[in-house]
PyMOL commands that place a pseudoatom at each C-alpha (Angstrom):
pseudoatom trace, name=CA, resn=MET, resi=1, chain=A, elem=C, hetatm=0, pos=[15.616, 15.467, -8.376]
pseudoatom trace, name=CA, resn=ASP, resi=2, chain=A, elem=C, hetatm=0, pos=[17.373, 12.649, -6.529]
pseudoatom trace, name=CA, resn=LEU, resi=3, chain=A, elem=C, hetatm=0, pos=[15.964, 10.147, -4.060]
pseudoatom trace, name=CA, resn=ASN, resi=4, chain=A, elem=C, hetatm=0, pos=[15.005, 11.999, -0.893]
pseudoatom trace, name=CA, resn=ILE, resi=5, chain=A, elem=C, hetatm=0, pos=[13.152, 11.625, 2.399]
pseudoatom trace, name=CA, resn=THR, resi=6, chain=A, elem=C, hetatm=0, pos=[11.677, 14.196, 4.790]
pseudoatom trace, name=CA, resn=GLN, resi=7, chain=A, elem=C, hetatm=0, pos=[9.880, 14.019, 8.128]
pseudoatom trace, name=CA, resn=GLU, resi=8, chain=A, elem=C, hetatm=0, pos=[7.289, 16.356, 9.648]
pseudoatom trace, name=CA, resn=ALA, resi=9, chain=A, elem=C, hetatm=0, pos=[5.303, 16.391, 12.895]
pseudoatom trace, name=CA, resn=ASP, resi=10, chain=A, elem=C, hetatm=0, pos=[1.622, 15.395, 12.649]
pseudoatom trace, name=CA, resn=GLY, resi=11, chain=A, elem=C, hetatm=0, pos=[0.088, 15.898, 16.064]
pseudoatom trace, name=CA, resn=TYR, resi=12, chain=A, elem=C, hetatm=0, pos=[-0.526, 13.272, 18.722]
pseudoatom trace, name=CA, resn=THR, resi=13, chain=A, elem=C, hetatm=0, pos=[-2.500, 10.118, 19.390]
pseudoatom trace, name=CA, resn=ALA, resi=14, chain=A, elem=C, hetatm=0, pos=[-5.326, 10.030, 21.936]
pseudoatom trace, name=CA, resn=GLU, resi=15, chain=A, elem=C, hetatm=0, pos=[-2.730, 8.749, 24.406]
pseudoatom trace, name=CA, resn=GLY, resi=16, chain=A, elem=C, hetatm=0, pos=[-0.523, 11.790, 23.809]
pseudoatom trace, name=CA, resn=LEU, resi=17, chain=A, elem=C, hetatm=0, pos=[2.150, 10.053, 21.737]
pseudoatom trace, name=CA, resn=PRO, resi=18, chain=A, elem=C, hetatm=0, pos=[3.699, 12.095, 18.896]
pseudoatom trace, name=CA, resn=LEU, resi=19, chain=A, elem=C, hetatm=0, pos=[2.944, 11.237, 15.268]
pseudoatom trace, name=CA, resn=SER, resi=20, chain=A, elem=C, hetatm=0, pos=[5.004, 11.929, 12.153]
pseudoatom trace, name=CA, resn=ILE, resi=21, chain=A, elem=C, hetatm=0, pos=[4.602, 11.845, 8.390]
pseudoatom trace, name=CA, resn=PHE, resi=22, chain=A, elem=C, hetatm=0, pos=[7.495, 10.656, 6.217]
pseudoatom trace, name=CA, resn=THR, resi=23, chain=A, elem=C, hetatm=0, pos=[7.627, 11.724, 2.566]
pseudoatom trace, name=CA, resn=LEU, resi=24, chain=A, elem=C, hetatm=0, pos=[9.647, 9.622, 0.126]
pseudoatom trace, name=CA, resn=GLY, resi=25, chain=A, elem=C, hetatm=0, pos=[10.570, 11.067, -3.284]
pseudoatom trace, name=CA, resn=ASN, resi=26, chain=A, elem=C, hetatm=0, pos=[12.432, 9.980, -6.421]
pseudoatom trace, name=CA, resn=ARG, resi=27, chain=A, elem=C, hetatm=0, pos=[13.930, 11.714, -9.466]
pseudoatom trace, name=CA, resn=HIS, resi=28, chain=A, elem=C, hetatm=0, pos=[10.711, 11.319, -11.498]
pseudoatom trace, name=CA, resn=GLY, resi=29, chain=A, elem=C, hetatm=0, pos=[8.817, 13.449, -8.985]
pseudoatom trace, name=CA, resn=MET, resi=30, chain=A, elem=C, hetatm=0, pos=[6.922, 10.498, -7.486]
pseudoatom trace, name=CA, resn=THR, resi=31, chain=A, elem=C, hetatm=0, pos=[6.215, 11.078, -3.801]
pseudoatom trace, name=CA, resn=VAL, resi=32, chain=A, elem=C, hetatm=0, pos=[4.790, 8.801, -1.113]
pseudoatom trace, name=CA, resn=LYS, resi=33, chain=A, elem=C, hetatm=0, pos=[3.518, 9.953, 2.281]
pseudoatom trace, name=CA, resn=ILE, resi=34, chain=A, elem=C, hetatm=0, pos=[3.505, 7.454, 5.161]
pseudoatom trace, name=CA, resn=SER, resi=35, chain=A, elem=C, hetatm=0, pos=[2.103, 8.035, 8.637]
pseudoatom trace, name=CA, resn=THR, resi=36, chain=A, elem=C, hetatm=0, pos=[3.568, 6.570, 11.815]
pseudoatom trace, name=CA, resn=ARG, resi=37, chain=A, elem=C, hetatm=0, pos=[-0.054, 6.013, 12.900]
pseudoatom trace, name=CA, resn=GLY, resi=38, chain=A, elem=C, hetatm=0, pos=[-0.450, 2.368, 11.929]
pseudoatom trace, name=CA, resn=GLY, resi=39, chain=A, elem=C, hetatm=0, pos=[2.066, 2.620, 9.095]
pseudoatom trace, name=CA, resn=ALA, resi=40, chain=A, elem=C, hetatm=0, pos=[-0.694, 3.973, 6.863]
pseudoatom trace, name=CA, resn=LEU, resi=41, chain=A, elem=C, hetatm=0, pos=[-0.169, 5.224, 3.314]
pseudoatom trace, name=CA, resn=LEU, resi=42, chain=A, elem=C, hetatm=0, pos=[-1.571, 8.749, 3.059]
pseudoatom trace, name=CA, resn=SER, resi=43, chain=A, elem=C, hetatm=0, pos=[-0.846, 9.694, -0.564]
pseudoatom trace, name=CA, resn=VAL, resi=44, chain=A, elem=C, hetatm=0, pos=[0.960, 8.451, -3.654]
pseudoatom trace, name=CA, resn=HIS, resi=45, chain=A, elem=C, hetatm=0, pos=[1.683, 11.072, -6.333]
pseudoatom trace, name=CA, resn=VAL, resi=46, chain=A, elem=C, hetatm=0, pos=[2.809, 9.531, -9.636]
pseudoatom trace, name=CA, resn=PRO, resi=47, chain=A, elem=C, hetatm=0, pos=[3.320, 11.009, -13.127]
pseudoatom trace, name=CA, resn=ASP, resi=48, chain=A, elem=C, hetatm=0, pos=[0.968, 10.151, -15.970]
pseudoatom trace, name=CA, resn=ALA, resi=49, chain=A, elem=C, hetatm=0, pos=[1.835, 9.802, -19.654]
pseudoatom trace, name=CA, resn=HIS, resi=50, chain=A, elem=C, hetatm=0, pos=[2.164, 13.586, -19.919]
pseudoatom trace, name=CA, resn=GLY, resi=51, chain=A, elem=C, hetatm=0, pos=[4.362, 13.924, -16.829]
pseudoatom trace, name=CA, resn=VAL, resi=52, chain=A, elem=C, hetatm=0, pos=[1.538, 15.392, -14.748]
pseudoatom trace, name=CA, resn=LEU, resi=53, chain=A, elem=C, hetatm=0, pos=[1.699, 14.338, -11.103]
pseudoatom trace, name=CA, resn=THR, resi=54, chain=A, elem=C, hetatm=0, pos=[-1.557, 13.009, -9.640]
pseudoatom trace, name=CA, resn=ASN, resi=55, chain=A, elem=C, hetatm=0, pos=[-2.402, 11.527, -6.263]
pseudoatom trace, name=CA, resn=VAL, resi=56, chain=A, elem=C, hetatm=0, pos=[-3.779, 8.057, -7.020]
pseudoatom trace, name=CA, resn=LEU, resi=57, chain=A, elem=C, hetatm=0, pos=[-4.440, 7.159, -3.406]
pseudoatom trace, name=CA, resn=HIS, resi=58, chain=A, elem=C, hetatm=0, pos=[-7.359, 8.258, -1.273]
pseudoatom trace, name=CA, resn=GLY, resi=59, chain=A, elem=C, hetatm=0, pos=[-5.741, 8.305, 2.168]
pseudoatom trace, name=CA, resn=GLY, resi=60, chain=A, elem=C, hetatm=0, pos=[-7.197, 8.982, 5.580]
pseudoatom trace, name=CA, resn=LEU, resi=61, chain=A, elem=C, hetatm=0, pos=[-9.535, 5.985, 5.695]
pseudoatom trace, name=CA, resn=ALA, resi=62, chain=A, elem=C, hetatm=0, pos=[-10.875, 5.215, 9.182]
pseudoatom trace, name=CA, resn=ASN, resi=63, chain=A, elem=C, hetatm=0, pos=[-9.523, 1.658, 8.934]
pseudoatom trace, name=CA, resn=GLY, resi=64, chain=A, elem=C, hetatm=0, pos=[-6.389, 2.562, 6.993]
pseudoatom trace, name=CA, resn=GLY, resi=65, chain=A, elem=C, hetatm=0, pos=[-3.012, 1.279, 8.102]
pseudoatom trace, name=CA, resn=ILE, resi=66, chain=A, elem=C, hetatm=0, pos=[-1.609, -2.157, 8.856]
pseudoatom trace, name=CA, resn=HIS, resi=67, chain=A, elem=C, hetatm=0, pos=[-3.766, -4.673, 10.697]
pseudoatom trace, name=CA, resn=LEU, resi=68, chain=A, elem=C, hetatm=0, pos=[-2.641, -7.833, 12.477]
pseudoatom trace, name=CA, resn=LEU, resi=69, chain=A, elem=C, hetatm=0, pos=[-5.267, -10.553, 12.133]
pseudoatom trace, name=CA, resn=PRO, resi=70, chain=A, elem=C, hetatm=0, pos=[-6.371, -12.098, 14.322]
pseudoatom trace, name=CA, resn=ALA, resi=71, chain=A, elem=C, hetatm=0, pos=[-5.723, -9.010, 16.461]
pseudoatom trace, name=CA, resn=PRO, resi=72, chain=A, elem=C, hetatm=0, pos=[-4.699, -9.906, 20.049]
pseudoatom trace, name=CA, resn=GLY, resi=73, chain=A, elem=C, hetatm=0, pos=[-6.755, -7.103, 21.563]
pseudoatom trace, name=CA, resn=ARG, resi=74, chain=A, elem=C, hetatm=0, pos=[-4.771, -4.349, 19.810]
pseudoatom trace, name=CA, resn=ALA, resi=75, chain=A, elem=C, hetatm=0, pos=[-5.842, -2.069, 16.976]
pseudoatom trace, name=CA, resn=LEU, resi=76, chain=A, elem=C, hetatm=0, pos=[-2.372, -1.498, 15.513]
pseudoatom trace, name=CA, resn=HIS, resi=77, chain=A, elem=C, hetatm=0, pos=[-3.671, 0.797, 12.789]
pseudoatom trace, name=CA, resn=ARG, resi=78, chain=A, elem=C, hetatm=0, pos=[-4.608, 3.366, 15.470]
pseudoatom trace, name=CA, resn=LEU, resi=79, chain=A, elem=C, hetatm=0, pos=[-1.321, 3.331, 17.394]
pseudoatom trace, name=CA, resn=ALA, resi=80, chain=A, elem=C, hetatm=0, pos=[1.903, 5.306, 16.996]
pseudoatom trace, name=CA, resn=TRP, resi=81, chain=A, elem=C, hetatm=0, pos=[4.676, 3.142, 15.507]
pseudoatom trace, name=CA, resn=HIS, resi=82, chain=A, elem=C, hetatm=0, pos=[8.402, 3.698, 16.032]
pseudoatom trace, name=CA, resn=ALA, resi=83, chain=A, elem=C, hetatm=0, pos=[10.019, 4.823, 12.765]
pseudoatom trace, name=CA, resn=VAL, resi=84, chain=A, elem=C, hetatm=0, pos=[13.565, 4.986, 11.410]
pseudoatom trace, name=CA, resn=PRO, resi=85, chain=A, elem=C, hetatm=0, pos=[14.357, 6.528, 7.980]
pseudoatom trace, name=CA, resn=LEU, resi=86, chain=A, elem=C, hetatm=0, pos=[16.294, 4.394, 5.488]
pseudoatom trace, name=CA, resn=VAL, resi=87, chain=A, elem=C, hetatm=0, pos=[18.603, 5.929, 2.900]
pseudoatom trace, name=CA, resn=GLU, resi=88, chain=A, elem=C, hetatm=0, pos=[20.306, 3.522, 0.499]
pseudoatom trace, name=CA, resn=ASP, resi=89, chain=A, elem=C, hetatm=0, pos=[22.061, 3.777, -2.861]
pseudoatom trace, name=CA, resn=ALA, resi=90, chain=A, elem=C, hetatm=0, pos=[19.044, 2.737, -4.927]
pseudoatom trace, name=CA, resn=SER, resi=91, chain=A, elem=C, hetatm=0, pos=[16.092, 3.544, -2.679]
pseudoatom trace, name=CA, resn=VAL, resi=92, chain=A, elem=C, hetatm=0, pos=[14.762, 5.542, 0.259]
pseudoatom trace, name=CA, resn=GLY, resi=93, chain=A, elem=C, hetatm=0, pos=[12.379, 4.242, 2.843]
pseudoatom trace, name=CA, resn=VAL, resi=94, chain=A, elem=C, hetatm=0, pos=[11.191, 4.027, 6.403]
pseudoatom trace, name=CA, resn=ARG, resi=95, chain=A, elem=C, hetatm=0, pos=[11.243, 1.119, 8.869]
pseudoatom trace, name=CA, resn=LEU, resi=96, chain=A, elem=C, hetatm=0, pos=[8.267, 1.042, 11.233]
pseudoatom trace, name=CA, resn=VAL, resi=97, chain=A, elem=C, hetatm=0, pos=[7.827, -1.157, 14.318]
pseudoatom trace, name=CA, resn=SER, resi=98, chain=A, elem=C, hetatm=0, pos=[4.485, -1.489, 16.099]
pseudoatom trace, name=CA, resn=PRO, resi=99, chain=A, elem=C, hetatm=0, pos=[4.324, -1.077, 19.896]
pseudoatom trace, name=CA, resn=GLY, resi=100, chain=A, elem=C, hetatm=0, pos=[3.934, -4.022, 22.263]
pseudoatom trace, name=CA, resn=ALA, resi=101, chain=A, elem=C, hetatm=0, pos=[4.297, -7.720, 21.550]
pseudoatom trace, name=CA, resn=PRO, resi=102, chain=A, elem=C, hetatm=0, pos=[4.175, -9.384, 19.168]
pseudoatom trace, name=CA, resn=ALA, resi=103, chain=A, elem=C, hetatm=0, pos=[5.674, -6.550, 17.159]
pseudoatom trace, name=CA, resn=VAL, resi=104, chain=A, elem=C, hetatm=0, pos=[5.020, -6.047, 13.463]
pseudoatom trace, name=CA, resn=VAL, resi=105, chain=A, elem=C, hetatm=0, pos=[7.898, -4.701, 11.367]
pseudoatom trace, name=CA, resn=ALA, resi=106, chain=A, elem=C, hetatm=0, pos=[6.935, -2.849, 8.181]
pseudoatom trace, name=CA, resn=ILE, resi=107, chain=A, elem=C, hetatm=0, pos=[9.523, -1.524, 5.738]
pseudoatom trace, name=CA, resn=TYR, resi=108, chain=A, elem=C, hetatm=0, pos=[8.504, 0.795, 2.895]
pseudoatom trace, name=CA, resn=ARG, resi=109, chain=A, elem=C, hetatm=0, pos=[10.963, 1.461, 0.061]
pseudoatom trace, name=CA, resn=LEU, resi=110, chain=A, elem=C, hetatm=0, pos=[10.688, 3.723, -2.994]
pseudoatom trace, name=CA, resn=ASP, resi=111, chain=A, elem=C, hetatm=0, pos=[13.115, 3.454, -5.922]
pseudoatom trace, name=CA, resn=ASP, resi=112, chain=A, elem=C, hetatm=0, pos=[13.749, 5.360, -9.143]
pseudoatom trace, name=CA, resn=ALA, resi=113, chain=A, elem=C, hetatm=0, pos=[11.733, 2.849, -11.196]
pseudoatom trace, name=CA, resn=ASN, resi=114, chain=A, elem=C, hetatm=0, pos=[8.529, 4.153, -9.548]
pseudoatom trace, name=CA, resn=ALA, resi=115, chain=A, elem=C, hetatm=0, pos=[8.201, 0.987, -7.478]
pseudoatom trace, name=CA, resn=LEU, resi=116, chain=A, elem=C, hetatm=0, pos=[6.905, 1.229, -3.926]
pseudoatom trace, name=CA, resn=THR, resi=117, chain=A, elem=C, hetatm=0, pos=[7.577, -1.918, -1.911]
pseudoatom trace, name=CA, resn=LEU, resi=118, chain=A, elem=C, hetatm=0, pos=[6.161, -2.902, 1.470]
pseudoatom trace, name=CA, resn=HIS, resi=119, chain=A, elem=C, hetatm=0, pos=[7.812, -5.749, 3.392]
pseudoatom trace, name=CA, resn=CYS, resi=120, chain=A, elem=C, hetatm=0, pos=[6.160, -6.968, 6.603]
pseudoatom trace, name=CA, resn=GLU, resi=121, chain=A, elem=C, hetatm=0, pos=[7.286, -9.380, 9.297]
pseudoatom trace, name=CA, resn=VAL, resi=122, chain=A, elem=C, hetatm=0, pos=[5.564, -10.552, 12.463]
pseudoatom trace, name=CA, resn=ALA, resi=123, chain=A, elem=C, hetatm=0, pos=[7.129, -12.807, 15.129]
pseudoatom trace, name=CA, resn=LEU, resi=124, chain=A, elem=C, hetatm=0, pos=[4.325, -15.286, 15.694]
pseudoatom trace, name=CA, resn=GLN, resi=125, chain=A, elem=C, hetatm=0, pos=[4.305, -19.051, 15.851]
pseudoatom trace, name=CA, resn=ALA, resi=126, chain=A, elem=C, hetatm=0, pos=[0.698, -19.279, 14.690]
pseudoatom trace, name=CA, resn=PRO, resi=127, chain=A, elem=C, hetatm=0, pos=[-0.331, -17.998, 11.253]
pseudoatom trace, name=CA, resn=ALA, resi=128, chain=A, elem=C, hetatm=0, pos=[-1.396, -14.375, 11.072]
pseudoatom trace, name=CA, resn=THR, resi=129, chain=A, elem=C, hetatm=0, pos=[-2.392, -11.966, 8.322]
pseudoatom trace, name=CA, resn=LEU, resi=130, chain=A, elem=C, hetatm=0, pos=[-1.319, -8.411, 7.589]
pseudoatom trace, name=CA, resn=CYS, resi=131, chain=A, elem=C, hetatm=0, pos=[-3.840, -6.233, 5.724]
pseudoatom trace, name=CA, resn=LEU, resi=132, chain=A, elem=C, hetatm=0, pos=[-3.335, -2.824, 4.185]
pseudoatom trace, name=CA, resn=PRO, resi=133, chain=A, elem=C, hetatm=0, pos=[-6.584, -1.234, 2.922]
pseudoatom trace, name=CA, resn=ILE, resi=134, chain=A, elem=C, hetatm=0, pos=[-5.973, 1.353, 0.193]
pseudoatom trace, name=CA, resn=CYS, resi=135, chain=A, elem=C, hetatm=0, pos=[-8.416, 3.231, -1.992]
pseudoatom trace, name=CA, resn=PHE, resi=136, chain=A, elem=C, hetatm=0, pos=[-7.582, 4.491, -5.481]
pseudoatom trace, name=CA, resn=ASN, resi=137, chain=A, elem=C, hetatm=0, pos=[-9.072, 7.674, -6.821]
pseudoatom trace, name=CA, resn=PRO, resi=138, chain=A, elem=C, hetatm=0, pos=[-11.776, 7.674, -9.484]
pseudoatom trace, name=CA, resn=GLY, resi=139, chain=A, elem=C, hetatm=0, pos=[-10.806, 7.167, -13.112]
pseudoatom trace, name=CA, resn=GLU, resi=140, chain=A, elem=C, hetatm=0, pos=[-11.569, 5.144, -16.226]
pseudoatom trace, name=CA, resn=HIS, resi=141, chain=A, elem=C, hetatm=0, pos=[-9.885, 2.084, -14.753]
pseudoatom trace, name=CA, resn=ARG, resi=142, chain=A, elem=C, hetatm=0, pos=[-9.657, -1.429, -16.145]
pseudoatom trace, name=CA, resn=LEU, resi=143, chain=A, elem=C, hetatm=0, pos=[-8.817, -4.335, -13.825]
pseudoatom trace, name=CA, resn=ARG, resi=144, chain=A, elem=C, hetatm=0, pos=[-7.099, -7.634, -14.624]
pseudoatom trace, name=CA, resn=VAL, resi=145, chain=A, elem=C, hetatm=0, pos=[-6.340, -10.291, -12.020]
pseudoatom trace, name=CA, resn=SER, resi=146, chain=A, elem=C, hetatm=0, pos=[-4.257, -13.434, -12.541]
pseudoatom trace, name=CA, resn=GLY, resi=147, chain=A, elem=C, hetatm=0, pos=[-6.528, -16.425, -13.038]
pseudoatom trace, name=CA, resn=ASP, resi=148, chain=A, elem=C, hetatm=0, pos=[-9.509, -14.140, -13.601]
pseudoatom trace, name=CA, resn=GLY, resi=149, chain=A, elem=C, hetatm=0, pos=[-9.817, -14.485, -17.364]
pseudoatom trace, name=CA, resn=GLU, resi=150, chain=A, elem=C, hetatm=0, pos=[-7.999, -12.986, -20.324]
pseudoatom trace, name=CA, resn=HIS, resi=151, chain=A, elem=C, hetatm=0, pos=[-9.943, -9.752, -20.680]
pseudoatom trace, name=CA, resn=PRO, resi=152, chain=A, elem=C, hetatm=0, pos=[-9.734, -6.854, -18.239]
pseudoatom trace, name=CA, resn=ARG, resi=153, chain=A, elem=C, hetatm=0, pos=[-12.952, -5.699, -16.622]
pseudoatom trace, name=CA, resn=SER, resi=154, chain=A, elem=C, hetatm=0, pos=[-14.092, -2.194, -15.890]
pseudoatom trace, name=CA, resn=VAL, resi=155, chain=A, elem=C, hetatm=0, pos=[-13.916, -1.396, -12.193]
pseudoatom trace, name=CA, resn=SER, resi=156, chain=A, elem=C, hetatm=0, pos=[-17.587, -0.415, -12.408]
pseudoatom trace, name=CA, resn=GLU, resi=157, chain=A, elem=C, hetatm=0, pos=[-18.383, -4.038, -13.340]
pseudoatom trace, name=CA, resn=LEU, resi=158, chain=A, elem=C, hetatm=0, pos=[-17.014, -5.422, -10.067]
pseudoatom trace, name=CA, resn=PRO, resi=159, chain=A, elem=C, hetatm=0, pos=[-19.456, -6.866, -7.543]
pseudoatom trace, name=CA, resn=ALA, resi=160, chain=A, elem=C, hetatm=0, pos=[-19.539, -5.129, -4.184]
pseudoatom trace, name=CA, resn=THR, resi=161, chain=A, elem=C, hetatm=0, pos=[-16.811, -7.485, -2.972]
pseudoatom trace, name=CA, resn=ALA, resi=162, chain=A, elem=C, hetatm=0, pos=[-14.500, -9.653, -5.064]
pseudoatom trace, name=CA, resn=ARG, resi=163, chain=A, elem=C, hetatm=0, pos=[-12.141, -12.021, -3.219]
pseudoatom trace, name=CA, resn=TYR, resi=164, chain=A, elem=C, hetatm=0, pos=[-9.079, -13.638, -4.775]
pseudoatom trace, name=CA, resn=LEU, resi=165, chain=A, elem=C, hetatm=0, pos=[-7.433, -16.419, -2.760]
pseudoatom trace, name=CA, resn=ALA, resi=166, chain=A, elem=C, hetatm=0, pos=[-3.857, -17.638, -3.029]
pseudoatom trace, name=CA, resn=GLY, resi=167, chain=A, elem=C, hetatm=0, pos=[-2.895, -21.159, -3.991]
pseudoatom trace, name=CA, resn=GLU, resi=168, chain=A, elem=C, hetatm=0, pos=[-0.208, -23.224, -2.306]
pseudoatom trace, name=CA, resn=ASP, resi=169, chain=A, elem=C, hetatm=0, pos=[2.523, -21.114, -3.888]
pseudoatom trace, name=CA, resn=GLY, resi=170, chain=A, elem=C, hetatm=0, pos=[0.877, -17.804, -3.022]
pseudoatom trace, name=CA, resn=LEU, resi=171, chain=A, elem=C, hetatm=0, pos=[-0.259, -15.093, -5.398]
pseudoatom trace, name=CA, resn=ARG, resi=172, chain=A, elem=C, hetatm=0, pos=[2.254, -13.500, -7.766]
pseudoatom trace, name=CA, resn=ALA, resi=173, chain=A, elem=C, hetatm=0, pos=[1.679, -10.626, -10.218]
pseudoatom trace, name=CA, resn=VAL, resi=174, chain=A, elem=C, hetatm=0, pos=[-1.942, -10.743, -9.202]
pseudoatom trace, name=CA, resn=LEU, resi=175, chain=A, elem=C, hetatm=0, pos=[-3.397, -7.464, -10.312]
pseudoatom trace, name=CA, resn=LEU, resi=176, chain=A, elem=C, hetatm=0, pos=[-3.084, -4.944, -13.125]
pseudoatom trace, name=CA, resn=LEU, resi=177, chain=A, elem=C, hetatm=0, pos=[-4.993, -1.678, -12.854]
pseudoatom trace, name=CA, resn=ALA, resi=178, chain=A, elem=C, hetatm=0, pos=[-4.908, 0.577, -15.910]
pseudoatom trace, name=CA, resn=ASP, resi=179, chain=A, elem=C, hetatm=0, pos=[-6.214, 4.113, -16.337]
pseudoatom trace, name=CA, resn=GLY, resi=180, chain=A, elem=C, hetatm=0, pos=[-6.564, 4.485, -20.088]
pseudoatom trace, name=CA, resn=LEU, resi=181, chain=A, elem=C, hetatm=0, pos=[-7.308, 8.221, -20.047]
pseudoatom trace, name=CA, resn=ALA, resi=182, chain=A, elem=C, hetatm=0, pos=[-4.171, 9.165, -18.112]
pseudoatom trace, name=CA, resn=GLY, resi=183, chain=A, elem=C, hetatm=0, pos=[-1.980, 6.433, -19.610]
pseudoatom trace, name=CA, resn=ARG, resi=184, chain=A, elem=C, hetatm=0, pos=[-1.095, 5.280, -16.111]
pseudoatom trace, name=CA, resn=GLN, resi=185, chain=A, elem=C, hetatm=0, pos=[-0.815, 1.681, -14.969]
pseudoatom trace, name=CA, resn=LEU, resi=186, chain=A, elem=C, hetatm=0, pos=[-0.396, -0.037, -11.597]
pseudoatom trace, name=CA, resn=GLU, resi=187, chain=A, elem=C, hetatm=0, pos=[0.880, -3.575, -11.203]
pseudoatom trace, name=CA, resn=LEU, resi=188, chain=A, elem=C, hetatm=0, pos=[0.495, -5.149, -7.773]
pseudoatom trace, name=CA, resn=ALA, resi=189, chain=A, elem=C, hetatm=0, pos=[2.533, -8.274, -7.052]
pseudoatom trace, name=CA, resn=GLY, resi=190, chain=A, elem=C, hetatm=0, pos=[3.612, -10.002, -3.895]
pseudoatom trace, name=CA, resn=ASP, resi=191, chain=A, elem=C, hetatm=0, pos=[3.712, -12.923, -1.497]
pseudoatom trace, name=CA, resn=LEU, resi=192, chain=A, elem=C, hetatm=0, pos=[0.027, -12.755, -0.702]
pseudoatom trace, name=CA, resn=ALA, resi=193, chain=A, elem=C, hetatm=0, pos=[-2.327, -14.954, 1.251]
pseudoatom trace, name=CA, resn=SER, resi=194, chain=A, elem=C, hetatm=0, pos=[-5.268, -13.262, -0.457]
pseudoatom trace, name=CA, resn=LEU, resi=195, chain=A, elem=C, hetatm=0, pos=[-6.411, -10.137, -2.231]
pseudoatom trace, name=CA, resn=ARG, resi=196, chain=A, elem=C, hetatm=0, pos=[-9.731, -8.342, -1.913]
pseudoatom trace, name=CA, resn=ALA, resi=197, chain=A, elem=C, hetatm=0, pos=[-10.844, -5.826, -4.530]
pseudoatom trace, name=CA, resn=SER, resi=198, chain=A, elem=C, hetatm=0, pos=[-14.137, -4.101, -3.903]
pseudoatom trace, name=CA, resn=THR, resi=199, chain=A, elem=C, hetatm=0, pos=[-16.082, -0.918, -4.316]
pseudoatom trace, name=CA, resn=SER, resi=200, chain=A, elem=C, hetatm=0, pos=[-15.940, 1.464, -1.370]
pseudoatom trace, name=CA, resn=GLU, resi=201, chain=A, elem=C, hetatm=0, pos=[-18.031, 4.066, 0.414]
pseudoatom trace, name=CA, resn=ILE, resi=202, chain=A, elem=C, hetatm=0, pos=[-16.144, 6.691, -1.605]
pseudoatom trace, name=CA, resn=PRO, resi=203, chain=A, elem=C, hetatm=0, pos=[-17.848, 6.998, -5.036]
pseudoatom trace, name=CA, resn=GLY, resi=204, chain=A, elem=C, hetatm=0, pos=[-15.694, 5.763, -7.905]
pseudoatom trace, name=CA, resn=CYS, resi=205, chain=A, elem=C, hetatm=0, pos=[-12.923, 4.387, -5.675]
pseudoatom trace, name=CA, resn=LEU, resi=206, chain=A, elem=C, hetatm=0, pos=[-11.570, 0.850, -5.619]
pseudoatom trace, name=CA, resn=LEU, resi=207, chain=A, elem=C, hetatm=0, pos=[-10.630, -0.618, -2.241]
pseudoatom trace, name=CA, resn=LEU, resi=208, chain=A, elem=C, hetatm=0, pos=[-7.678, -3.022, -2.366]
pseudoatom trace, name=CA, resn=GLU, resi=209, chain=A, elem=C, hetatm=0, pos=[-6.738, -5.203, 0.600]
pseudoatom trace, name=CA, resn=PRO, resi=210, chain=A, elem=C, hetatm=0, pos=[-3.629, -7.294, -0.053]
pseudoatom trace, name=CA, resn=ALA, resi=211, chain=A, elem=C, hetatm=0, pos=[-3.111, -9.730, 2.832]
pseudoatom trace, name=CA, resn=LEU, resi=212, chain=A, elem=C, hetatm=0, pos=[0.379, -11.033, 3.594]
pseudoatom trace, name=CA, resn=ALA, resi=213, chain=A, elem=C, hetatm=0, pos=[0.678, -14.328, 5.487]
pseudoatom trace, name=CA, resn=ALA, resi=214, chain=A, elem=C, hetatm=0, pos=[2.925, -14.526, 8.549]
pseudoatom trace, name=CA, resn=PRO, resi=215, chain=A, elem=C, hetatm=0, pos=[5.743, -14.767, 9.394]
pseudoatom trace, name=CA, resn=GLY, resi=216, chain=A, elem=C, hetatm=0, pos=[6.630, -12.388, 6.564]
pseudoatom trace, name=CA, resn=GLY, resi=217, chain=A, elem=C, hetatm=0, pos=[5.742, -11.267, 3.095]
pseudoatom trace, name=CA, resn=GLU, resi=218, chain=A, elem=C, hetatm=0, pos=[6.202, -8.543, 0.536]
pseudoatom trace, name=CA, resn=VAL, resi=219, chain=A, elem=C, hetatm=0, pos=[3.941, -6.616, -1.783]
pseudoatom trace, name=CA, resn=ALA, resi=220, chain=A, elem=C, hetatm=0, pos=[5.152, -4.252, -4.513]
pseudoatom trace, name=CA, resn=PHE, resi=221, chain=A, elem=C, hetatm=0, pos=[3.198, -1.469, -6.208]
pseudoatom trace, name=CA, resn=ARG, resi=222, chain=A, elem=C, hetatm=0, pos=[4.810, -0.666, -9.564]
pseudoatom trace, name=CA, resn=PHE, resi=223, chain=A, elem=C, hetatm=0, pos=[3.607, 2.400, -11.443]
pseudoatom trace, name=CA, resn=SER, resi=224, chain=A, elem=C, hetatm=0, pos=[4.240, 3.091, -15.126]
pseudoatom trace, name=CA, resn=ALA, resi=225, chain=A, elem=C, hetatm=0, pos=[2.979, 5.577, -17.691]
pseudoatom trace, name=CA, resn=GLN, resi=226, chain=A, elem=C, hetatm=0, pos=[2.551, 5.088, -21.424]
pseudoatom trace, name=CA, resn=ALA, resi=227, chain=A, elem=C, hetatm=0, pos=[1.667, 7.727, -23.982]
for i in range(1, 227): cmd.bond("trace and resi %d" % i, "trace and resi %d" % (i + 1))
show_as sticks, trace
zoom trace
């Protein structure tokens, strides 16, 4: 299966604006669903060490989507964003632009190395933060964060909220999440202002909130599987 992208209708907002879901796919069978409501990630199906596809993302959170903080009176994660599909030689993606001003531009890209990249830009003079809350499904996960010690911790050992702040050079290669039973691993890296990892209201799930500092930043989710 080659890189591919599809679009389907997904109802309307409370204001009557149409919504869509874009599905990105690669030759390994990895698929990513993205909603035009707030640029939210809905699902991420990735293969494990045995080639079995599993959705590792718990989508549909009430506060899911991209937030602009401080928000100038607009809840961007609840609004319909304008979307344009992107088809390139080495990746497929979607470019989303939030309504109103200042506009937030979010570009998702999926490649054949099972890397999902999100690049965000916001045209503001004053600093702002972009947050994307995501919640990973239950599993026997181990967590390692740069500067957080040499040994990975079980997700169950996390306090209710753990906050990791960037230094002057920002956070790079900040988090490694490994599911030993499935042989699946997620590496999160990016130009981050901060990263929050915490337990959620969904039992067994880990809530990740990477925050990108304005005027622009990038975060990459790289999935791999080892037998």
